[in-house]
N, C-alpha and C positions, 0 to 999 in steps of 0.2 A: 777158657776151660778151667775147671777146678783141678787141683792136684788131689789124687786119691791114693789111699793105702800105701804101698811101698814107695810111691813117688814123693812122699812127704819126708824130707831129709833134714830134720832139725833135731838138736839134742833133746830139747824139751818142748812140749806143746801143752796148751790149756784146752781142756775138753769142756764144752758147754752143751747144754741140751736139756731134755726133760728128766733124765734119770739122775736123781739127787746124789746117790753114792758114787756115780761115775763122773762127777764134776771135779775139776781141779787141775793141777799141773802134774803131768806124768812124762816119762821118757817117751819118745816116739814109738819105740818097740813095744812098750807096755800098752800104749794107747791102741796100737794096731792089733795087738793080741786081744784086748778087750772088745774091739769091734768084731774080730773074727769069731770070738766066743759067742757073740750075739747074732752072728750070721749077717752082719751089716758091714757097711763100708766106713772108713775113716776119710772124711772130706775136709780139706783145708778151706776155711771160711775167710780168714784174714791173716796174711803174712806180715802185715805192717805192725801188728801188736808185739809186745815182748812179754812172755813167749807167744809165738803164733797161735791163733785160735783155730781149733778143729771141732768137728761135730761127728758123732756116730749116727749115721742115717743110711737108709736104703738109697744109694746114689741114682739108680734108674728112676725111682719114684720121684726123687728130688728134681731130676732133669725134666721129667714129665710135668710136674707141677709148675716149674719155671716156664716151660713152653706154653702151658695153659694160661698162666697169668699174662704172659706177653701177648698172646692171641686176644685175650679179653681187652687189654689196653688198646690194641690196634683197632678192635671193633668199636670201642667207645669213642675213639678219636673222630672228630667231625671232619669230613672231607668237604672243603669249600669249593663250590662250583660257581664259576663266574659266567653269567649270561650277558650277551652284548645287545644293546639296542641302539640302532643307528638313525640319526635324523639328518636332514639337510637344513641349511640355514633358513630356507623359506618354507618349512613344513607348515601346512595349514592345520586348522583346529581338528578336523576329522581324523587325519593321520596321527596327530599328536595324541588324541584320546584313545585311538585304537592301540597304539604302541604303549600308552600308559597302562591299559588293561593287562597287556602282557607283562609289563614291569610289576604290577601288583601281584599277578599270579606267580612270577618268579620269586618275589620277596616272601610270599606266603609259603612257598616250598622250601625256603631257607637258603636260596641262592643269593649271591652278591650280583649287583648289576653294574655293568660298565656302560654307561650311557655316553654316546659321543655324537658330535655334530661333525660331519665330514664336509670339508670345503673343497669344491672342484673348481679348478681354473681361477677365474677372477672373483669367485664368490668369497674369497678370503677377506674382501673389504667389508663383509657383513659379520665380522667377529663379534660385535656387540649383540647382534640378533641371535647368534649361536649361544652366547653366554646367557642371555635373557631366557631362551628356550630351556636350557639345562636348569637354571635356577627355578623356573616355573615348575618343571618336573619335580625338583627337590621339594618345593613347598607343597605340591599336591600329594607327595608320597610321605610326608614327614610323620604321619600317624603310624605307618607300618615300617618305615625305613629311616636310617640315619645316614647323613652324608659323611663318607670317610675322607674324601678329598674334593675340594672345591674345583669348579671348572678351570682347567688350565690348557693352554694351547701347546700342542706337541706336533710340530710340522704342520700338516694340513688337517689335523684333528683337534677338536676341543673336547677333552675327556673329563668325566666326573664319575667317581665311584660311590655307590650307595649300598650299604649293608643292611640286612634285616634287623629289626629291633628284637632284642631278647624277650621272649614271652615267658613270664614266670608265674 
């Protein structure tokens, strides 16, 4: 929170802002009096400077504008969604193509893909088949997605991350 009006307790302050004749170094009391004469508030901008920097503004409007800017920033921030696609080590071509179509749709929507091969029981001996399957998926999606992490085995899963390519 910003210090305002009587809460600013420094012997001298530097006023900055749009009004040319109201800029410069003044006592805190004089600066507060100038703000009250204009029907505005004295707001501390930076207490690190010597003397501390203050501005004569409408504090409620200042808070409103700050909240509005913050809201715009959060709206512009991209929220990344991660979609999962699961394969088995012995996935046949039809299932592979079917799941690849879903992967293409997810990448076009702007979502990341977490493609993984799940090994059940003794199927862990087919680690190389799982890696080949994931690398095949990566090569077939390379025109719309880029591989963020190569296939790596984590427990009973071999995981690979694919992110959508930036369209400009």
